[in-house]
N, C-alpha and C positions, 0 to 999 in steps of 0.2 A: 171119405178122407183117407189117403194112403198112410201106411205105417210110417213112412219117412216124414210126411207132413205132421202126423200126430206127434212124433218124437220132437220135431222142431218146435211145435207150439208149446209143448210141455217144457222143453229145455230153455227156450227163449223167454217164456213166461216167468220161469224161476229166476233167470238172470235179471230181467227187468225189475222184478219184485224184490228179490233178496240181495242181489249184488249191487245193482244201481239204485235201488230203493226209490223207484219212480212212483209218484203219487198222482192221484186223479186231479189235483189242483194245478199240476204242471202241464206244459205243452211238450209235444214231441214232433220232430220232423224226421221222416225216413227218406233218405236219398238212395235210389237204387237203380240198377240196370237189369235188363232181362236177357243178358247175353250168355248165361250159363244155366245149367240145371240147378246148381246150388243157389245162385242169386234169385232165381224164380221161386224156389222152395222157401228160402228164408224170408223173402218179401211176403209171400202168402202167409207164412206163419206169423210174421209181425202184424200183418193185417188182422189176424184173429186176436192177437195179444193186445193190440192198440187200435181198435176199430174206429175210434173217434178222432184219430190224429191225422196229420198231413203226410201224404206220400207223394214224392216228386220223382218222376222218371228223368234221369240225367240227360238222356238223348233228346227229349222233347224240350227241355227248358234251357239247358246250358248253364255254365258256371256262374255267369253274372246274375241271372234271375234267381238261381238257387241261393247265392250268397245274400241277396236282398232279403229272402225269407228267413235265412238264418240270423241275419242282423236284427230282425224284428223280435227274436226270442229274448228271454230274460235269463239272468243267472239262475241255475237250478233246473232249467228246461233241458230236454234231451235231444241229441242229434244221433241218428243211427245211419251208418254208411254201409251199404250192401253192394260190394264191388266185385265184378268179375276180374278186373285188373286193378287199377288204382286211380281214383278220380283226381283230376287236376282242377281244383276249384279256384286256386290262386297260386302265386309264386311260392307260397310257403307250404310246409306240411300241414294239411288242413286240420288234422287232429290237434296239433299244437295251437293253431289259431282258435279252435273251439275252446280249448282249455283256458286260453287267455281271456275269453269272454265269460268264463265261469259256467260253461255248458257241460252237462254230463254227456259222455260220448261212448258209443259202442261202434267199433270198426271191424268189419269183415272185409278182408282184402284178398286178392289173387284167387278168387273162387273158381276160376277157369283152369287152375292147375291140377285139379283133382281127377284121378281116373274114376270111371264109373263104379268100380268096386270099393272106392274110398268115400263115396258120398255119405252113406249112413255112418261110417266111422267118424267123419268130420262132425256130423250132427251129434253123435254121441259125445264128442269132446266138449260140446256146449252145455252139457248137463251141469247144474250147479247145486252142490250140497254144502251149505255153509258149515254144517256140523262136521264135515270132513276137512274142507280146505282150511278153515280158519284156525282151529286148534293145532293142526299139523304144521301149518305154515309158521305160526308164531313159535312153536316149540323148536323147529329147525333153526329159525332165525336166532333164537336165544342161544343155541349151542354154537352156531357158526360165529356169532359176535364175540363169544367168550373163549373160543378155542385157541390152542397153541399149536396144534398139529392135526392134520387130517390124512388118513390112509385110505386109498382106493384100491380095491382088488378086482381084477378081471380074471378069467380063466388063465392061469399060468403066469400072471403078471401082477406087479405091485407098484403103485405110485404113491410117493410120500410128499405131502406139503408140510415142510418143516418151518412154518411161518404162521403168525396170526393172520386173520382175514380182515378185509374192509367190512364196514357195516353192511349187513345183508339187506337187500331190498325184497319187498313182497309183491307178488302179483296173484292174490288169492281172493279177490272180490270183497275185500275189507278195506274200505276207503275212509274209515272213521278218523284216521290220523294223517290223512293225506290232503294235499291242496286240491288235487284233481280227482274227479270221479269217472272211472271207466278207462278205456284203452282199446287195444287190439285183442280180439277174442279168437280162439279160446284162451282161457287163463289157466293158472296152476303152476306157479314157479316161485322158488326162493333162490336168489342169485347173489353172488359176491365174487371176490377174487382175492388171491393172497396179497397181503401187504407188501411182501418182498417177492417179486416175480421170479427171482433167481433161485429161490429155495424150493424148487419143484423138480423132483428127480425120480426116475424109474421108468416103467413101461405101462402102457394101456393097450387094450384091444378095442378097435373101432369097428362098428357094424354098419354105420351109415354116415354119409357126408353129402353135401350139395355139389352139383356141377356148376359150370360157368353159366348155365341157363337157369340157375336157382332152383332146379328140380332135385329133390332128394334121391340119392342112390342108396339102396340097401345092398350089402355085399357080404361075402364070406368074411367073418371077422379077421382082421389083420393086426399085427403088432406095430405100434408106434413107440419110438424112444423119446424120452424127454430128459434133457441134461441141462441143469442150470436154467430151467424154464423155457428152453428152446426145443421144439419138436422136429424130429426127422422120421422118415418112414421108408427105409430102403426097400422093404418088401411090400409096400403098399401097391394097390392097383394103379394103372396108368392114369386114370381119371383123377385120382387123389394126388398123384405126383404133379399133375398139371396145376392143380389148385395150389400146392405148395410153391411151385415155381412162380405162379402169379403173385402170391404173398411176398415172396423173396425179392420181387422187383421193387417193393416199397420198404421192406424191413425184414429182420429175422422173423422166424415163425414163433413168436411169443405165445405162450399158453396163458390166457387171461381169464375170461369168465369161468366161474365154477357154478354151473346151473343145475340146481336140484329141481327136476320136473316132478309135478304131483299128479298130472292128469292120467287116470287109470285107463282111459279109452284107447291110448296109443302107446306104442313101444316096439321092441324088436319083434318082427313078424307081423306087426300091425301098423305099418307106416302110412303116412299121408304125404303127398308130394311137396307141399309148401313147407319150407324150413321154419319160417316164423311160427307157424302153427305147431309143427312137430316138436319144437324145442320145449313145449310144455309136457312132453311124454314123461311118464313116471320112470325116473332113473336119473342119469347124469349126462349132461353135455358140457363140453369145453369149447371156448372160442379160441381161434387161432388168428394171429396177426396183431398188429400194434394198436388197433383202434378199439376204444370202448367209450360210449357216449356218457356213461355215468361216472366212472372212476378215473381220477387223474393221477398219472404217474410222470415223474420227471423225464423229459425227453421223448415221451410217447404222445401221439395225437389223441384227442377225445373224439373229434368229428371229421376234421377236414381231410385227412390223408390216411393211407393205410387201409387195411382190411379187418373185418370182423366176420369170421366164417365159423359156423357151429359144426362140431362133429359129435357123434353119439356113441357112447361106450357100451360094450358088451359087459355089463356090470354084474359082479357077484356081491360085493359088500362095500359099504362105506363106514369107516370108523372115525368119529370125531373125538379126539383125545382117546380116552379108554372106553368109549361107549359105541357099540354097534348101532347105527341109526338106519341102516338099509341092509336087507338080506332077503334072499329068496323072492325077489321081485316085489318086496313090500318094505315100507318104512316101519320101523320097530320102535319109534319113540312114542311116548304117551302124551 
């Protein structure tokens, strides 16, 4: 058994056991394709973690037959989606439909986006240690929820959030206080946004951003300016300026999500191409554009219009009120 597969078996086994809390009296259905190296590897690994469960090859069965098998499951059963792109099982986002049925869910999407040298790194992101993620996630949430001010420092720049924050949300593999169990993997994030978007001022340094093809670009860090919650980057690379122009067709470039990533497997110099996966990187990402599906602000869309584009900071320090919570590439809260 290859080292890659061995790692995948260990990491997915820990996820199924400790995060999802799947038990032997429940059923599981794994819907997969074999169109990428990662989808094949993860499917093999799940085959060892869940050898008695049902595995459905998407190409052979199609959406209708797969949905019939999912409909036969009971609340508390598990559905795992291993996708090189993104399965279309019905007109809705399938993960939302599974949650409505009370089904636990693990979703791996866009597995064909990763370069060969990123395959092991992605599998490393799937490692799950509840003794790391849970205490740290709850500690950060407690501080964000109570804060009055956050200061972000990058090399040569400072950004100040002179505002309380919305209630922080957790993606740490602890579903004990949540209606739904599971989601898109990898995990490892605490996110919020300022209650007053206009009270964000200063500068940041950005080292990575997605292109229009949704593939992440790592670049020489550049400075972006933020005034009254609106971002500009006159010295940014051309690809980044193109993204800003696209956002500006819908709205000003609002700075919204404040995403504290916890996943130690990825970061500056250790990127993976898929932005949804990379936003779990240990450090800080911000979302640009008017759209956020969780937080509601007057005059800004939650879902229907606008953009939500994540950018990743060349981070030195985060200070919540008077406490340093991140420094030297590590969280410093207890």
